[in-house]
C-alpha positions as CSV (number, residue, x, y, z in Angstrom):
1,M,28.1,-34.3,-13.2
2,A,29.1,-31.3,-10.8
3,A,26.1,-29.5,-10.0
4,N,26.5,-26.0,-11.6
5,Y,25.3,-23.6,-9.2
6,F,24.9,-19.9,-9.2
7,N,27.7,-18.3,-7.4
8,I,26.6,-15.0,-5.7
9,T,29.5,-13.2,-5.8
10,G,28.4,-9.2,-5.3
11,I,29.9,-7.0,-8.0
12,R,33.5,-6.7,-8.6
13,E,33.2,-3.5,-11.3
14,G,34.0,-0.2,-9.7
15,V,35.5,-1.7,-6.9
16,N,38.7,0.0,-5.9
17,G,40.8,-1.0,-3.4
18,P,39.2,-0.4,-0.2
19,A,36.6,1.9,-2.1
20,V,33.3,0.4,-3.5
21,P,30.5,2.5,-5.2
22,L,27.7,3.6,-2.8
23,R,23.8,2.1,-2.8
24,Q,21.8,5.5,-2.5
25,E,18.8,6.7,-1.5
26,I,16.1,6.2,-4.3
27,R,14.9,10.4,-4.3
28,A,18.2,11.0,-4.2
29,L,19.6,9.1,-6.6
30,Q,16.7,10.5,-9.2
31,A,16.8,13.7,-8.5
32,T,20.9,14.0,-8.6
33,N,22.0,11.3,-11.0
34,P,19.3,11.2,-13.6
35,D,21.4,8.9,-15.9
36,M,22.0,6.7,-13.2
37,F,18.5,6.6,-12.3
38,N,17.8,6.2,-16.3
39,L,20.0,2.6,-15.7
40,Y,18.4,1.7,-12.9
41,I,15.1,1.9,-15.0
42,L,16.3,0.0,-17.9
43,G,18.0,-2.7,-15.8
44,L,14.8,-3.1,-13.7
45,Q,12.5,-3.5,-17.1
46,R,14.9,-5.7,-18.7
47,M,15.0,-8.0,-15.5
48,Q,11.2,-8.3,-15.3
49,S,10.9,-9.4,-18.8
50,L,13.3,-12.4,-18.8
51,P,11.8,-15.9,-18.9
52,K,10.4,-17.2,-16.0
53,T,12.7,-20.5,-16.4
54,D,15.6,-18.3,-16.2
55,R,16.9,-18.9,-12.3
56,L,17.8,-15.0,-12.3
57,S,14.7,-13.8,-13.8
58,W,13.1,-11.6,-11.5
59,F,10.2,-14.2,-11.2
60,Q,12.8,-17.0,-9.9
61,I,14.2,-14.6,-7.7
62,A,11.1,-12.8,-5.6
63,G,10.1,-16.4,-5.1
64,I,12.5,-17.5,-3.1
65,H,11.2,-15.2,-0.6
66,G,7.9,-17.3,-0.8
67,R,5.5,-18.5,-3.1
68,P,6.2,-20.9,-5.2
69,Y,7.9,-22.7,-2.6
70,T,10.2,-24.3,-4.7
71,A,13.7,-24.9,-4.7
72,W,15.8,-22.2,-6.3
73,D,18.9,-23.3,-8.3
74,N,18.2,-26.9,-7.2
75,V,18.8,-26.0,-3.4
76,R,16.9,-27.8,-1.0
77,G,19.2,-28.7,1.5
78,N,18.6,-31.2,4.6
79,G,15.5,-29.7,5.9
80,N,12.4,-31.6,5.5
81,A,9.4,-28.8,5.1
82,S,8.6,-26.1,2.7
83,G,10.3,-22.8,1.9
84,Y,13.4,-21.0,3.1
85,C,11.7,-18.2,5.6
86,T,13.8,-16.8,8.0
87,H,11.1,-14.6,9.6
88,S,11.0,-14.4,13.4
89,S,14.7,-16.0,13.4
90,I,17.8,-14.7,14.5
91,L,19.0,-15.2,10.8
92,F,16.2,-12.9,9.5
93,L,18.9,-10.1,9.2
94,T,21.7,-12.3,7.9
95,W,19.6,-14.5,5.3
96,H,18.4,-11.2,3.5
97,R,22.3,-10.0,3.2
98,P,23.1,-12.2,0.0
99,Y,19.5,-12.5,-1.2
100,L,19.8,-8.8,-1.6
101,A,23.5,-9.4,-3.4
102,L,22.0,-11.8,-5.7
103,Y,19.2,-9.6,-6.7
104,E,21.7,-6.6,-7.1
105,Q,24.3,-8.8,-9.1
106,S,21.2,-10.0,-11.5
107,L,20.0,-6.4,-11.7
108,F,23.6,-5.0,-12.8
109,E,24.2,-7.5,-15.5
110,N,20.6,-6.3,-17.0
111,V,21.8,-2.8,-16.7
112,K,24.9,-3.9,-18.4
113,A,23.2,-5.5,-21.2
114,A,20.5,-2.5,-21.5
115,V,23.6,-0.1,-22.4
116,A,25.5,-2.8,-24.4
117,A,22.2,-2.8,-26.7
118,F,22.6,1.0,-27.5
119,P,24.0,2.2,-30.4
120,P,27.8,3.6,-31.0
121,G,28.0,7.6,-30.1
122,P,28.2,9.8,-26.8
123,T,24.9,8.6,-25.2
124,K,26.4,5.2,-24.8
125,D,30.0,6.3,-23.7
126,R,27.9,8.0,-21.3
127,F,26.0,5.3,-19.8
128,T,29.1,3.1,-20.2
129,R,31.3,5.1,-17.8
130,L,28.6,5.0,-15.4
131,V,27.8,1.2,-15.0
132,P,30.9,0.0,-13.0
133,S,29.4,2.5,-10.2
134,F,25.6,1.1,-10.1
135,R,24.4,-0.5,-7.3
136,M,20.8,-0.8,-6.6
137,P,19.0,2.1,-4.3
138,Y,16.8,1.9,-1.2
139,W,13.8,3.8,0.3
140,D,14.5,5.5,3.7
141,W,11.4,5.4,4.9
142,A,12.8,6.1,8.5
143,A,13.8,9.9,7.4
144,D,10.4,10.5,5.0
145,A,8.4,7.7,4.8
146,R,6.5,9.2,1.8
147,I,6.6,7.2,-1.1
148,P,7.7,9.0,-4.5
149,D,5.1,9.2,-7.3
150,F,7.9,7.7,-9.8
151,V,7.1,4.5,-7.4
152,L,3.8,5.1,-6.1
153,R,1.5,6.5,-8.9
154,D,3.2,7.0,-12.3
155,Q,2.0,3.9,-14.6
156,T,4.8,4.5,-17.1
157,I,7.9,6.8,-17.3
158,E,10.0,8.4,-19.9
159,V,13.7,7.3,-20.1
160,E,16.5,7.5,-22.4
161,T,16.4,3.6,-24.3
162,A,18.7,2.1,-27.5
163,T,16.2,3.8,-29.8
164,G,16.0,7.2,-28.7
165,R,13.8,8.9,-25.5
166,Q,10.5,7.1,-25.1
167,R,7.6,6.4,-22.4
168,I,7.7,3.2,-21.6
169,R,5.9,1.0,-18.5
170,N,7.2,2.0,-15.4
171,P,8.9,-1.6,-13.9
172,L,9.1,0.3,-10.3
173,Y,4.9,0.8,-10.3
174,S,4.2,-2.8,-10.5
175,Y,5.4,-6.3,-12.0
176,N,3.6,-8.5,-14.5
177,F,3.4,-12.1,-14.1
178,G,2.6,-12.6,-17.9
179,S,0.6,-15.7,-16.8
180,I,0.0,-17.6,-13.5
181,D,0.1,-21.3,-13.0
182,R,-2.3,-21.9,-10.4
183,R,-0.4,-24.9,-9.0
184,E,2.3,-22.3,-7.9
185,F,-0.5,-19.8,-7.0
186,P,-2.9,-21.7,-5.4
187,E,-5.1,-19.0,-3.4
188,N,-7.7,-17.1,-5.0
189,R,-7.4,-13.6,-6.4
190,F,-3.7,-14.2,-6.4
191,N,-3.8,-16.6,-9.2
192,T,-6.4,-14.0,-11.4
193,W,-4.3,-11.0,-11.0
194,L,-1.8,-10.6,-14.0
195,N,0.3,-7.5,-11.8
196,T,1.2,-6.6,-8.5
197,V,-1.0,-4.4,-7.0
198,R,-0.5,-1.9,-4.1
199,Y,-3.6,-0.6,-1.9
200,P,-6.1,-2.2,-4.7
201,N,-9.4,-0.6,-5.0
202,L,-12.1,-3.3,-3.7
203,A,-15.1,-1.3,-3.5
204,N,-18.2,-3.1,-4.7
205,V,-16.0,-6.3,-5.2
206,N,-17.8,-9.4,-4.1
207,P,-15.4,-12.0,-2.7
208,T,-17.2,-14.8,-3.9
209,D,-16.2,-14.3,-7.3
210,P,-12.8,-12.9,-7.4
211,G,-11.8,-14.5,-10.9
212,N,-15.0,-13.0,-12.6
213,P,-13.2,-10.5,-15.2
214,A,-14.9,-7.3,-14.4
215,Q,-13.8,-8.0,-10.7
216,V,-10.5,-8.4,-11.5
217,A,-10.3,-5.4,-13.8
218,A,-12.1,-3.7,-10.9
219,Q,-9.3,-4.6,-8.1
220,M,-6.1,-4.0,-10.1
221,R,-7.4,-0.3,-10.1
222,Q,-5.3,0.8,-7.4
223,I,-6.6,3.6,-5.3
224,E,-6.1,7.4,-6.8
225,T,-5.2,8.9,-3.3
226,F,-3.0,6.6,-1.3
227,P,-3.2,7.9,2.4
228,N,-0.3,9.5,4.0
229,P,1.4,7.7,6.3
230,G,0.9,10.4,9.1
231,T,1.6,9.8,12.2
232,N,2.7,6.5,12.0
233,A,5.8,8.3,9.8
234,K,7.3,9.7,12.9
235,S,7.0,6.7,14.9
236,L,9.1,4.8,12.6
237,R,11.9,7.4,12.6
238,D,11.7,7.5,16.8
239,R,11.6,3.4,16.8
240,V,14.5,3.7,14.4
241,Y,16.5,6.1,16.4
242,A,15.6,4.0,19.2
243,L,16.9,0.9,17.7
244,L,20.3,2.6,16.8
245,S,20.9,4.4,20.3
246,R,19.4,2.7,23.3
247,N,21.7,0.2,24.9
248,N,19.8,-2.2,25.3
249,Y,19.6,-2.9,21.7
250,R,23.3,-3.4,21.7
251,N,22.6,-7.4,21.8
252,F,22.3,-8.5,18.0
253,A,19.3,-11.7,19.3
254,F,17.2,-8.5,20.4
255,F,17.6,-6.2,17.7
256,S,17.4,-8.6,14.9
257,N,14.0,-10.3,15.3
258,D,10.4,-10.0,16.6
259,G,10.5,-13.2,18.4
260,W,9.6,-13.0,22.1
261,N,12.4,-12.9,24.2
262,N,10.4,-13.7,27.7
263,N,13.4,-12.6,29.7
264,G,11.6,-10.8,32.1
265,H,12.7,-7.0,30.8
266,P,10.4,-4.7,29.5
267,D,13.5,-2.9,27.8
268,D,14.0,-4.9,24.5
269,Y,10.5,-5.7,22.7
270,D,11.2,-3.9,19.5
271,S,13.7,-5.1,16.6
272,L,14.2,-3.9,13.5
273,E,12.4,-7.2,11.8
274,S,9.3,-5.6,13.8
275,V,10.1,-2.0,12.6
276,H,10.3,-3.6,8.9
277,N,6.9,-5.3,9.8
278,T,5.2,-1.9,10.0
279,I,6.4,-1.0,6.8
280,H,4.6,-4.0,5.3
281,G,1.4,-3.5,7.1
282,T,0.4,-0.1,6.9
283,I,2.8,2.5,4.8
284,V,2.6,0.4,1.6
285,K,-0.2,-2.0,2.4
286,S,2.2,-4.6,2.4
287,C,4.4,-4.1,-0.6
288,L,2.1,-6.3,-2.6
289,L,-1.6,-7.5,-2.5
290,H,-1.7,-7.2,1.3
291,T,-4.4,-5.1,1.7
292,L,-7.1,-7.8,0.4
293,T,-9.3,-10.0,2.7
294,A,-8.3,-11.4,5.6
295,S,-7.6,-15.0,4.5
296,Q,-5.5,-13.4,1.4
297,S,-3.2,-11.3,3.7
298,T,0.2,-12.9,3.4
299,P,4.1,-12.1,3.1
300,A,4.4,-15.0,0.3
301,Y,4.2,-12.7,-2.5
302,A,6.0,-9.8,-1.5
303,G,9.1,-9.8,-3.2
304,F,7.6,-9.7,-6.6
305,D,6.6,-6.1,-5.8
306,P,9.6,-3.7,-7.0
307,I,9.0,-1.4,-3.8
308,F,10.0,-4.6,-1.7
309,W,13.6,-4.4,-2.9
310,L,13.7,-0.7,-1.8
311,H,12.3,-1.4,1.7
312,H,14.4,-4.3,2.3
313,T,17.6,-2.7,0.8
314,N,17.0,-0.3,3.7
315,V,16.8,-2.7,6.3
316,D,19.9,-3.9,5.2
317,R,21.3,-0.4,5.0
318,L,20.2,0.3,9.0
319,F,21.3,-3.5,9.6
320,A,24.9,-2.2,8.5
321,I,25.0,0.9,10.6
322,W,24.0,-0.7,14.0
323,Q,26.9,-2.8,13.1
324,V,29.3,-0.2,13.0
325,L,27.6,1.1,16.0
326,N,27.8,-2.4,18.0
327,P,30.7,-4.0,16.0
328,N,31.2,-6.7,19.3
329,S,27.7,-8.3,18.4
330,Y,26.5,-10.5,16.2
331,V,24.5,-13.6,15.1
332,V,25.0,-16.3,18.4
333,D,23.7,-19.8,18.6
334,Q,20.4,-20.4,19.1
335,R,17.8,-23.3,18.9
336,A,16.1,-24.1,15.8
337,R,12.2,-24.3,16.9
338,Y,11.0,-25.3,13.2
339,S,12.2,-26.9,10.0
340,T,12.5,-25.0,6.9
341,F,14.2,-26.3,3.8
342,W,17.5,-26.1,4.8
343,S,17.3,-26.6,8.4
344,Q,16.0,-29.5,11.0
345,A,13.9,-28.6,13.7
346,N,15.6,-28.9,16.9
347,G,19.1,-28.3,15.6
348,T,21.1,-24.8,15.9
349,E,21.1,-21.6,13.8
350,G,23.9,-19.6,14.3
351,P,26.8,-17.6,12.9
352,N,28.3,-21.0,10.8
353,T,24.8,-22.2,9.4
354,T,24.4,-22.0,5.8
355,L,22.4,-19.6,4.3
356,L,20.4,-21.5,1.6
357,P,20.0,-21.2,-1.3
358,F,22.7,-18.9,-1.9
359,H,26.1,-20.3,-3.0
360,Q,29.6,-18.3,-2.4
361,N,31.2,-20.7,-4.9
362,N,30.3,-24.1,-6.2
363,T,31.0,-25.8,-3.1
364,T,30.3,-23.8,-0.3
365,Y,27.3,-21.4,0.8
366,W,26.9,-18.0,2.3
367,T,26.9,-18.2,6.1
368,S,26.0,-15.0,8.4
369,L,29.7,-15.0,9.7
370,T,30.9,-15.1,5.5
371,C,28.6,-12.3,4.8
372,R,29.3,-10.2,8.0
373,N,31.1,-7.4,6.0
374,L,28.7,-5.4,3.7
375,K,31.7,-4.8,1.5
376,T,32.2,-8.3,0.4
377,F,29.3,-8.3,-1.9
378,G,31.3,-4.7,-3.3
379,S,28.8,-2.6,-2.1
380,T,27.9,0.0,1.1
381,Y,26.0,2.8,2.0
382,P,26.8,6.8,2.4
383,E,26.9,6.6,6.2
384,L,29.6,3.9,6.1
385,V,32.2,5.3,3.7
386,D,35.8,3.5,5.5
387,W,38.3,4.6,3.1
388,G,40.6,7.5,3.9
389,V,39.6,8.1,7.3
390,V,41.7,8.8,9.9
391,S,40.7,6.4,12.2
392,P,38.0,3.5,12.8
393,N,36.7,5.5,15.5
394,Q,36.1,8.5,12.8
395,V,33.9,6.0,10.9
396,V,31.8,5.1,14.2
397,A,31.2,9.3,14.6
398,N,30.6,9.4,11.4
399,V,27.6,7.2,11.9
400,Q,26.7,8.9,14.9
401,R,26.2,11.8,13.2
402,A,24.2,10.4,10.4
403,V,21.9,8.9,13.0
404,Q,21.5,12.3,14.7
405,T,20.9,14.1,11.2
406,L,18.5,11.5,9.8
407,Y,16.5,10.3,12.9
408,G,17.3,12.3,15.9
409,R,16.0,15.9,14.9
410,T,12.5,14.8,16.0
411,A,13.6,12.2,18.9
412,P,12.0,13.2,22.0
413,V,15.1,13.5,23.9
414,N,16.3,16.2,21.0
415,R,13.5,18.1,21.2
416,I,13.9,18.5,24.3
417,L,17.3,19.5,24.3
418,G,16.7,22.0,20.9
419,Q,18.9,21.0,19.2
420,A,20.5,17.7,18.2
421,P,24.2,17.2,19.0
422,G,26.5,16.0,16.5
423,A,24.1,16.2,13.5
424,I,25.5,17.4,9.9
425,G,23.9,20.6,8.0
426,A,20.2,19.6,6.9
427,S,18.8,16.0,6.4
428,V,19.6,14.1,3.1
429,L,16.0,14.5,2.4
430,S,14.2,17.5,2.9
431,F,11.0,16.4,5.1
432,S,8.7,19.6,3.2
433,Q,10.5,18.4,-0.2
434,P,11.3,15.0,-0.6
435,G,13.8,14.1,-3.5
436,V,15.5,16.9,-3.3
437,A,18.8,16.2,-2.0
438,V,21.6,17.9,-0.1
439,T,25.5,18.5,-1.6
440,A,28.1,16.1,-0.5
441,S,29.6,19.2,1.4
442,G,26.5,19.8,3.2
443,S,25.4,16.3,4.1
444,G,29.2,14.8,4.5
445,I,27.9,12.0,2.7
446,P,30.1,11.3,-0.6
447,Q,28.5,10.9,-4.1
448,T,29.8,8.9,-6.8
449,D,29.2,9.5,-10.6
450,G,31.8,6.9,-12.1
451,P,34.5,4.7,-10.9
452,G,37.3,6.9,-9.0
453,D,35.0,9.9,-8.3
454,E,34.0,8.8,-5.1
455,E,35.1,11.7,-2.4
456,T,36.9,10.6,0.5
457,P,35.5,11.4,3.8
458,A,38.5,13.7,4.8
459,Q,37.0,16.0,1.9
460,S,33.0,14.7,2.3
461,Y,33.6,15.5,6.2
462,G,35.6,18.3,6.6
463,G,35.1,20.7,8.9
464,Q,32.6,18.3,11.2
465,S,34.0,18.9,14.5
466,E,33.9,22.9,14.5
467,Q,30.3,22.8,13.5
468,Q,28.0,23.8,16.1
469,P,25.2,21.1,17.0
470,I,22.1,21.7,14.9
471,Q,18.2,22.7,15.8
472,S,16.1,20.0,16.4
473,E,12.6,20.1,14.6
474,S,11.2,21.8,17.9
475,T,12.0,25.1,19.6
476,G,13.5,22.7,22.8
477,Q,11.5,22.4,26.6
478,P,14.7,22.8,28.7
479,D,12.4,22.8,31.9
480,L,11.7,19.1,31.1
481,I,15.1,18.6,31.9
482,K,16.0,17.2,35.5
483,D,19.4,16.9,36.6
484,G,20.3,16.4,32.7
485,T,17.8,13.1,32.5
486,V,14.3,12.9,30.9
487,Y,12.0,10.5,31.1
488,E,11.1,8.6,28.1
489,Y,8.0,6.3,27.8
490,F,7.1,3.2,25.5
491,C,4.2,0.7,25.0
492,N,5.0,-2.7,24.9
493,I,2.8,-5.2,22.5
494,R,3.3,-8.7,22.1
495,A,0.8,-11.4,20.4
496,D,0.5,-15.0,18.8
497,K,1.9,-14.4,15.4
498,Y,-0.8,-16.4,13.5
499,A,-3.6,-15.5,16.0
500,A,-6.0,-13.4,13.5
501,G,-4.8,-16.2,10.6
502,G,-3.0,-13.9,9.0
503,S,-1.4,-10.1,8.9
504,F,-3.1,-7.6,11.3
505,N,-2.1,-4.7,12.9
506,V,-2.6,-3.4,16.4
507,H,-3.2,0.5,16.5
508,I,-2.2,2.4,19.5
509,F,-3.8,6.0,20.2
510,L,-3.6,8.7,23.0
511,G,-7.1,10.4,23.3
512,D,-10.3,9.6,21.6
513,F,-10.0,8.2,18.2
514,S,-12.5,7.4,15.1
515,D,-15.3,4.9,15.9
516,D,-15.0,4.1,12.1
517,A,-12.3,1.3,11.8
518,T,-11.1,2.3,8.6
519,Q,-10.0,5.5,9.4
520,R,-7.8,4.1,12.3
521,A,-4.8,4.2,10.6
522,Y,-5.1,8.1,9.6
523,D,-6.7,9.3,13.1
524,D,-5.3,12.2,14.7
525,N,-4.7,10.7,17.4
526,L,-2.8,7.4,16.4
527,V,0.6,7.2,17.9
528,G,2.1,4.4,16.0
529,T,0.9,0.7,15.1
530,F,2.3,-2.7,15.8
531,S,2.1,-4.9,12.7
532,V,2.4,-8.8,12.7
533,F,3.5,-10.0,9.2
534,A,2.0,-13.5,8.8
535,N,0.9,-15.9,6.5
536,D,-2.5,-17.6,6.9
537,P,-1.4,-21.1,8.1
538,E,-4.8,-22.3,7.1
539,T,-3.6,-21.5,2.8
540,T,0.1,-21.2,3.4
541,G,2.7,-23.3,1.7
542,C,5.1,-22.6,4.6
543,E,5.4,-25.9,6.8
544,K,7.6,-23.4,8.9
545,C,4.6,-21.0,9.7
546,Q,2.4,-23.9,9.9
547,N,4.4,-25.5,12.7
548,E,4.9,-21.7,14.4
549,A,1.1,-21.5,14.4
550,E,0.6,-24.7,15.7
551,D,3.1,-23.6,18.4
552,G,2.0,-20.8,19.2
553,L,4.4,-18.4,18.7
554,I,4.5,-14.8,20.2
555,V,6.1,-11.4,18.4
556,T,6.7,-8.5,19.8
557,G,7.0,-4.6,19.2
558,S,7.2,-1.4,20.6
559,I,5.9,1.8,19.9
560,P,7.2,5.4,21.6
561,L,5.1,7.3,23.4
562,T,7.3,10.2,24.3
563,G,6.8,12.1,21.3
564,A,3.4,11.9,21.4
565,L,3.1,13.3,24.9
566,L,5.4,16.1,24.1
567,D,3.2,17.1,21.5
568,R,0.4,17.2,24.0
569,I,2.3,19.4,26.7
570,P,2.4,22.8,25.4
571,K,-1.3,22.2,23.2
572,L,-3.4,21.3,25.9
573,N,-1.7,23.2,28.5
574,I,-3.7,21.2,31.5
575,P,-2.2,20.5,34.6
576,E,-2.4,16.9,34.6
577,L,0.4,16.9,32.0
578,N,2.7,19.6,32.6
579,S,5.6,17.4,32.6
580,L,7.2,14.1,31.6
581,E,7.9,12.7,35.4
582,P,6.1,9.7,36.2
583,E,3.4,11.1,38.5
584,N,2.3,13.1,35.8
585,V,2.4,11.1,33.0
586,I,1.3,7.4,34.4
587,P,-2.4,9.0,35.3
588,Y,-2.7,10.7,31.9
589,L,-1.8,7.5,30.3
590,Q,-3.9,5.4,32.2
591,S,-6.9,7.7,30.5
592,K,-6.0,8.4,27.2
593,L,-4.1,5.3,26.0
594,H,-6.1,3.6,23.9
595,W,-5.3,-0.2,21.3
596,R,-7.5,-1.3,19.1
597,C,-6.9,-4.1,16.3
598,N,-7.5,-3.9,12.4
599,R,-6.6,-6.7,9.9
600,P,-4.8,-5.1,6.4
601,D,-8.0,-4.2,4.7
602,D,-8.7,-2.3,7.6
603,T,-11.9,-4.5,9.3
604,P,-12.1,-4.5,13.1
605,I,-10.7,-7.0,15.2
606,P,-12.1,-7.5,18.5
607,R,-9.2,-7.6,21.1
608,E,-10.8,-10.5,23.1
609,D,-10.6,-12.7,19.4
610,I,-6.8,-12.4,20.3
611,S,-6.4,-13.9,23.8
612,S,-2.8,-13.8,23.5
613,L,-2.5,-10.1,23.1
614,K,-0.7,-7.9,25.9
615,V,-0.2,-4.3,25.8
616,G,1.8,-2.8,28.3
617,V,4.1,0.6,29.1
618,A,7.6,1.1,30.3
619,S,9.4,4.1,31.4
620,V,13.1,5.0,31.6
621,P,15.3,7.8,32.7
622,V,17.5,9.1,29.7
623,E,20.6,10.8,29.8
624,V,20.2,13.7,27.3
625,P,23.2,13.8,24.3
626,T,25.9,16.0,24.7
627,P,28.9,16.8,22.4
628,D,31.0,14.1,24.0
629,H,28.4,11.8,23.9
630,L,25.9,12.0,20.5
631,L,23.4,9.6,21.5
632,P,21.5,9.6,24.8
633,K,22.3,7.2,27.4
634,Y,19.2,4.8,29.0
635,G,19.0,4.0,32.4
636,E,17.1,1.6,34.6
637,W,13.6,0.3,33.2
638,Q,10.2,-0.1,34.8
639,A,7.3,-1.8,33.6
640,R,4.2,0.4,34.5
641,Y,1.2,-2.2,34.9
642,E,-1.1,0.0,36.7
643,V,-1.4,2.3,33.1
644,T,-3.1,-1.0,31.4
645,E,-4.1,-3.8,34.1
646,G,-7.6,-4.6,34.3
647,R,-8.3,-3.5,30.7
648,K,-8.9,-5.7,27.6
649,A,-5.3,-7.4,26.7
650,G,-4.0,-5.0,29.1
651,L,-0.6,-6.4,30.7
652,A,-0.9,-6.9,34.5
653,E,1.4,-7.5,37.6
654,G,2.3,-11.1,37.5
655,D,2.3,-11.4,33.5
656,N,5.8,-12.4,32.1
657,L,7.8,-9.8,30.5
């Protein structure tokens, strides 16, 4: 008898020809469409309550990402190793796309079921009209890294239910496992906590007795004051802007994943996966329980936390935006270095590789090629509306304007220029007032309340071409521009992914910093953080991860330095830093650039303990944007060995780039 696999088709309801409903930013959704947000909460609540044996339950879908390392939907494939992991692989972004579609499809069905349970009446009628346009939201941490209280702090939430308005357990705050099978979650503490926990309070906890009931209760109390993302928020925005605007990231192989290219060039160290790692490692402390002791820091449990899905939907959105800007680059064939559930070591991973365990139909799996167009799944993002436009070129121009609007205001080149050419009105989110959304006519982003209500781009983008470039978040420093260009600087970092026995952070500073390792992530002189997101190879059930650890897999990232330099030029008023020219900046970096390593629980790691760690600096001349080319143009890169040579973990001339 043929197997009865679950077919991931996406959501067909609400699709009207080329027009599909939008996945919306969660703060804008909550502020501007409370009824749709209400449906979202009800759908989450119902999905999280499904029995663990249901393949569409929260537990089973979240478990595809790691623990319990079992075959989902009876799909094991041809590989020998456990786990479907695609981290540090060219398939990282494309594998997560049908994964998100599976989650969205299940969530949608739970929204429908929740509305069906309402008694007949005006409330049910109102919600029923909205259901076809429901899509999962995203959290744009690059525009505003602060986590809204209804995700981070509110343990209960008031919603309209089938039995009236009630205050219920907030399904965005945590997921309740109900019970835990220690064979599925063998690591200590993970098998004693019945709820997901972010940034837990580990004060006065004895790590040798994690199962003690009193200790479990203490650990499950999240800290009352969640740290402000601070400087890392600026760094994240600048990193995303660089990934979407720099010409060297027009190659999907460089843009997509954090594996070291080792090609002799200093211009391709960052990736969307590396930025994604920093969200896991710093802003939400790795989404779930990754703030534990170093032996417990692992991505294997991340999918169980509700914020994981908001985070990864935004990663997919940034991937989709990049696709519009770079339509001619995509997944290419590469050697699969390690085995998984579904791939063999030394085989080929490429555009036609099956993305297990995700079935397109009962006989066919999704591939990178078949999931290339996001709209195939019946969803899209506000910036990507492509119906009712004059031409595909208009879509590209709209996306460029959105990039400038959301991420370009604080980009160094636009701060220097004093304006962000092409940016539209105000940002979708006010950085000073999170959750305050901009109207459709102001932002150029169509809003939808139900099928048939979508505005056409001709309406929502009306008048853009006549608008003047808006001011950046700076008064401008045009004297730094020389012959239409300015210099930018980046700190490139690489390290063995498993050198610390799990996840770790490399904090980059400009100037003196606190001796207290627990305060490094919040130091005033912090420029940014490179996060390594890894399982502990000694305890993980992911055999691919164990093989990567044995092989010494190197991962990379890049922290922009120019914004921090701009902050210091007017404040310090010192002769040695009065421009961005290399003759001024390089000596300054030689004396002021520092780096230190921490575990996710903020305990320090001596730099010499990570022998593979290399930190270097590169510079590049950048042609400033104009109305004719909205995004900056980057020139020839140069490694600046003299900044770090001779220092602990410093890159030196002769080292591989």
